[in-house]
Every structure is written in structure tokens, then in C-alpha cells.
C-alpha positions as CSV (number, residue, x, y, z in Angstrom):
1,X,-42.9,-35.1,50.4
2,X,-39.3,-36.3,50.8
3,X,-40.2,-37.7,54.2
4,X,-43.0,-39.8,52.7
5,X,-40.6,-41.1,50.0
6,X,-38.0,-42.0,52.7
7,X,-40.7,-43.6,54.9
8,X,-42.0,-45.7,52.0
9,X,-38.5,-46.9,51.1
10,X,-37.8,-47.7,54.7
11,X,-41.0,-49.7,55.0
12,X,-39.9,-51.8,52.0
13,X,-36.2,-52.1,52.7
14,X,-36.4,-55.9,53.3
15,X,-38.6,-56.4,50.2
16,X,-36.1,-54.4,48.1
17,X,-33.2,-56.6,49.4
18,X,-35.1,-59.9,48.6
19,X,-36.2,-58.7,45.2
20,X,-32.6,-57.8,44.4
21,X,-31.5,-61.3,45.5
22,X,-34.2,-62.9,43.5
23,X,-33.4,-60.9,40.4
24,X,-29.7,-61.6,40.6
25,X,-30.2,-65.4,41.2
26,X,-32.8,-65.9,38.5
27,X,-30.8,-64.1,35.8
28,X,-27.4,-65.6,36.9
29,X,-28.8,-69.2,36.9
30,X,-30.4,-68.7,33.5
31,X,-27.2,-67.4,31.9
32,X,-24.5,-69.4,33.6
33,X,-25.3,-72.5,31.5
34,X,-25.0,-70.7,28.1
35,X,-21.5,-72.3,27.4
36,X,-23.0,-75.8,27.7
37,X,-25.9,-74.9,25.3
38,X,-23.4,-73.2,22.9
39,X,-21.4,-76.4,22.6
40,X,-24.5,-78.3,21.5
41,X,-26.1,-75.4,19.6
42,X,-26.3,-77.1,16.2
43,X,-28.0,-80.2,17.6
44,X,-30.4,-78.3,19.8
45,X,-31.2,-75.8,17.1
46,X,-32.5,-78.6,14.9
47,X,-34.8,-79.7,17.6
48,X,-36.2,-76.2,18.2
49,X,-36.8,-75.6,14.5
50,X,-39.4,-78.3,14.6
51,X,-41.4,-76.5,17.3
52,X,-45.0,-75.3,16.4
53,X,-45.2,-71.7,15.4
54,X,-47.5,-70.9,18.4
55,X,-44.8,-72.2,20.8
56,X,-42.1,-70.3,19.0
57,X,-44.1,-67.0,19.4
58,X,-44.4,-67.6,23.1
59,X,-40.6,-67.6,23.3
60,X,-40.0,-64.4,21.4
61,X,-41.0,-65.3,17.8
62,X,-37.6,-66.6,16.7
63,X,-36.1,-70.1,16.5
64,X,-32.6,-68.6,16.9
65,X,-32.4,-69.6,20.5
66,X,-28.6,-70.3,20.8
67,X,-27.0,-67.3,19.2
68,X,-25.9,-64.7,21.7
69,X,-28.8,-62.4,20.8
70,X,-31.3,-65.3,20.5
71,X,-30.3,-66.7,23.9
72,X,-30.5,-63.3,25.7
73,X,-33.8,-62.5,24.1
74,X,-35.5,-65.8,24.8
75,X,-34.1,-66.4,28.3
76,X,-33.8,-62.9,29.7
77,X,-35.5,-60.0,27.9
78,X,-38.6,-61.6,26.5
79,X,-39.6,-63.7,29.6
80,X,-37.5,-63.5,32.7
81,X,-37.0,-59.7,33.1
82,X,-40.6,-58.8,32.1
83,X,-41.9,-61.5,34.5
84,X,-39.9,-60.4,37.5
85,X,-40.3,-56.7,37.0
86,X,-43.9,-57.1,36.0
87,X,-44.8,-58.9,39.2
88,X,-42.9,-56.2,41.2
89,X,-44.4,-53.3,39.4
90,X,-48.0,-54.6,39.8
91,X,-47.4,-55.4,43.4
92,X,-46.0,-51.9,44.1
93,X,-48.8,-50.1,42.1
94,X,-51.5,-52.0,44.0
95,X,-50.0,-51.5,47.5
96,X,-48.3,-48.1,47.7
97,X,-51.6,-46.5,48.7
98,X,-53.8,-49.5,49.5
99,X,-51.3,-50.6,52.2
100,X,-51.6,-47.2,54.0
101,X,-55.4,-47.5,53.8
102,X,-55.5,-51.0,55.2
103,X,-53.1,-50.1,58.0
104,X,-55.1,-47.0,58.8
105,X,-52.1,-44.7,58.4
106,X,-53.2,-42.8,55.4
107,X,-55.3,-40.3,57.5
108,X,-52.3,-39.5,59.6
109,X,-50.1,-38.9,56.6
110,X,-52.7,-36.7,54.9
111,X,-53.2,-34.7,58.2
112,X,-49.7,-33.4,57.7
113,X,-49.1,-30.1,55.8
114,X,-49.0,-31.9,52.5
115,X,-51.5,-31.9,49.6
116,X,-53.0,-35.0,48.2
117,X,-51.2,-34.3,44.9
118,X,-47.9,-34.2,46.7
119,X,-48.7,-37.4,48.7
120,X,-49.6,-39.1,45.4
121,X,-46.4,-37.9,43.8
122,X,-44.3,-39.1,46.7
123,X,-45.8,-42.5,46.7
124,X,-45.5,-42.9,43.0
125,X,-41.9,-41.6,43.1
126,X,-41.0,-44.2,45.8
127,X,-42.5,-46.9,43.6
128,X,-40.5,-45.8,40.6
129,X,-37.3,-45.6,42.7
130,X,-37.8,-49.2,43.8
131,X,-38.6,-50.5,40.3
132,X,-35.6,-48.6,38.9
133,X,-33.3,-50.1,41.6
134,X,-34.3,-53.7,40.9
135,X,-34.1,-53.0,37.1
136,X,-30.5,-51.8,37.5
137,X,-29.7,-55.0,39.5
138,X,-31.1,-57.0,36.6
139,X,-29.1,-55.0,34.1
140,X,-25.8,-55.2,36.0
141,X,-26.3,-59.0,36.5
142,X,-27.0,-59.5,32.8
143,X,-24.1,-57.4,31.6
144,X,-21.5,-58.9,34.1
145,X,-22.7,-62.5,33.5
146,X,-22.8,-62.0,29.8
147,X,-19.1,-61.0,29.9
148,X,-18.3,-64.0,32.1
149,X,-19.9,-66.6,29.8
150,X,-18.6,-64.8,26.7
151,X,-22.0,-63.7,25.4
152,X,-21.0,-61.3,22.7
153,X,-23.7,-58.7,22.8
154,X,-23.2,-54.9,23.0
155,X,-23.7,-53.4,26.5
156,X,-25.5,-50.5,24.9
157,X,-28.1,-52.9,23.3
158,X,-28.6,-54.7,26.6
159,X,-29.2,-51.3,28.3
160,X,-31.7,-50.3,25.6
161,X,-33.5,-53.7,25.9
162,X,-33.6,-53.2,29.7
163,X,-35.0,-49.7,29.3
164,X,-37.7,-51.0,27.0
165,X,-38.6,-53.6,29.6
166,X,-38.7,-51.0,32.3
167,X,-41.2,-48.9,30.3
168,X,-43.3,-52.0,29.7
169,X,-43.5,-53.0,33.4
170,X,-43.8,-49.4,34.6
171,X,-47.0,-49.2,32.5
172,X,-48.4,-52.3,34.3
173,X,-47.6,-50.7,37.6
174,X,-49.2,-47.4,36.5
175,X,-52.4,-49.2,35.7
176,X,-52.5,-50.9,39.2
177,X,-51.6,-47.6,40.9
178,X,-54.4,-45.8,39.0
179,X,-57.0,-48.4,40.1
180,X,-56.1,-48.0,43.7
181,X,-56.4,-44.2,43.5
182,X,-59.9,-44.6,42.1
183,X,-60.8,-46.7,45.1
184,X,-60.6,-50.2,43.9
185,X,-59.6,-52.8,46.4
186,X,-56.0,-54.0,46.2
187,X,-57.2,-57.5,45.0
188,X,-59.1,-55.9,42.2
189,X,-56.2,-53.7,41.0
190,X,-53.8,-56.8,41.3
191,X,-56.2,-58.9,39.2
192,X,-57.0,-56.3,36.5
193,X,-53.3,-55.3,36.0
194,X,-52.2,-58.9,36.0
195,X,-54.9,-59.8,33.5
196,X,-53.7,-57.0,31.2
197,X,-50.0,-58.1,31.6
198,X,-50.5,-61.9,31.2
199,X,-53.4,-61.6,28.6
200,X,-51.3,-59.0,26.7
201,X,-48.3,-61.4,26.6
202,X,-50.5,-64.3,25.3
203,X,-52.5,-62.2,22.8
204,X,-49.4,-60.3,21.5
205,X,-47.3,-63.4,21.2
206,X,-50.0,-65.4,19.3
207,X,-50.9,-62.5,17.0
208,X,-48.2,-63.6,14.6
209,X,-49.9,-66.9,14.1
210,X,-53.6,-66.1,14.7
211,X,-54.6,-63.4,12.3
212,X,-57.8,-62.3,14.1
213,X,-55.7,-61.4,17.2
214,X,-53.6,-58.9,15.3
215,X,-55.9,-55.9,16.0
216,X,-56.9,-56.8,19.6
217,X,-53.2,-57.2,20.4
218,X,-52.6,-53.5,19.7
219,X,-54.6,-52.6,22.8
220,X,-52.0,-54.3,25.1
221,X,-48.7,-52.8,26.2
222,X,-46.8,-56.1,25.4
223,X,-47.5,-55.6,21.7
224,X,-45.2,-52.6,21.7
225,X,-42.3,-54.3,23.4
226,X,-40.0,-56.0,20.9
227,X,-36.9,-57.1,22.8
228,X,-35.3,-59.0,19.9
229,X,-35.8,-56.1,17.6
230,X,-34.1,-53.8,20.1
231,X,-31.1,-56.2,20.4
232,X,-30.9,-56.5,16.6
233,X,-31.2,-52.7,16.3
234,X,-34.4,-52.9,14.2
235,X,-36.8,-51.6,16.8
236,X,-38.9,-48.6,15.9
237,X,-38.6,-46.5,19.1
238,X,-41.8,-44.6,18.2
239,X,-43.6,-47.6,19.6
240,X,-42.3,-46.6,23.1
241,X,-44.6,-43.6,22.9
242,X,-47.4,-46.0,23.7
243,X,-45.9,-46.6,27.1
244,X,-45.3,-42.9,27.8
245,X,-48.9,-42.0,26.8
246,X,-50.4,-44.9,28.8
247,X,-48.4,-44.0,31.9
248,X,-49.3,-40.3,31.6
249,X,-53.0,-41.1,31.2
250,X,-52.9,-43.4,34.2
251,X,-51.2,-40.7,36.3
252,X,-53.7,-38.0,35.2
253,X,-56.7,-40.3,36.0
254,X,-55.2,-41.3,39.3
255,X,-54.5,-37.7,40.3
256,X,-58.0,-36.5,39.4
257,X,-59.6,-39.5,41.2
258,X,-57.5,-39.3,44.4
259,X,-58.2,-35.6,44.8
260,X,-61.9,-36.2,44.7
261,X,-62.0,-39.4,46.9
262,X,-63.5,-39.4,50.4
263,X,-60.8,-41.0,52.5
264,X,-61.8,-42.1,56.0
């Protein structure tokens, strides 16, 4: 099993490097201009307070964009970090097994003295390791840049918000991974998982202004991710159980489906 994990990580070594560079660059470039915004906070705040409610919800649900917490939430934890990690997680989930099938290498891997369950565990573990590594790059970049631009937010709160985002995006990856174990084409797993991610973001964001979306929004993972509440220490962490349960269900369905599949 360890050999498959190492092989998968080696296969994706360049991808990991470029994702790390992209994560660092995007967060750094978003945060480095905070001092300029801070100097004009009062004038800019008045402009943003006139934004339509629907637009405000799409940026985190608060017009407090220029306080340290408001800036971090709207620029990093509500949009940037979920976007980058979400794309990565869905891409990993849809390709960890599908890539082996497309390249015709899965038969050779399964011909080794390893069970399908162990193979699935190894591939899933490799994906989690990659997602964790890029998440840590994002966290470290955020923490270091925040100190550099004097964004006065607790490091512990930034760690907790990053962890919440990790659980959110891991759930997207788990959905894509489950679909590929069932036997769906990579394109289908990409499309469905992306629809759940993007659709969930839109539905959950607009649920605060469109009343009839309130109940449907509870079906999407994004509804249980409240980055601003985490940063303001008002988040109910029981909401995170949704991610844990969703990931566990996806793992179970994927395990049962992959064991029964005819691969060849």
C-alpha cells in the first residue's frame, strides 16, 4: 500500500509544486495590498454598504470588508481558498483512479498482492496527503503575509478557518472519488462534483436573501461552512459533522462499489 502512495505522489510531484506556487501567489497578491485598502477604508466602506444584498451574500454576507476579519473572510477564506482547494480536490478525486484506468495501469497494480480495499485506501490517502500539503501552503502564506501587512487576526482562528475550508473541499473531492469508484467517467465525476460545489456556493450564498432557497441550501456542503463565523468565534462546530458524515458515506459507497466492479 505504501508503494502505491509513493508512486501516486511521485506521479504528481510537478503538479504538487505548481499548485503550491499558485496557492502562494494568489493569496500573497490578494493580501499584500491590504495596507492600501486600509488607508481608504472609510471611503471604500461607504461604497460597499450600498451594494445589493444578493451581491453582499456572494462575498460572505457582510459589508465589513475592510476590517482585518472582514478582509480575510471576503478575500481569502470565503472565496480564494475554497476555490483553489475545491478545484484541486475535485481534480484529485476524479483522477486518482480514473487516470490509472485510462492509462491501462490499474490491472497491473491490482495484480500485485494487494486487495482492492487496500488499493482504494492507498489512492485516497495519497489524495488527502496532496490536499493537506497544498492547504498547509495556503495557511502558512496567509499567516506570514497577515503578519507582514499587520492584519491583526489570531493565528489560531486562521488555522480553524483553514481547517473548516479543508473539510469543505475534502467533501467535494470525496464525492468525485466516489463517482469514479462506481464507474462513472472522469468527465461525469468532474461535472457532478463541480455542480455540487458551484451550485452549493450560489444557493447557500443567496439563501439569506431568497427565502425559498433556505431549505434546498441545507443539502449542499457550502451551507455548513461559515468562515466569518469561525473567524469571529461564533461558529457552531456541530455543523462540521455534516462534512464528516458526507465524507464517510462517500468512502463507504466507493468501497462497496469498487469491490464489486468488473475492471478490465
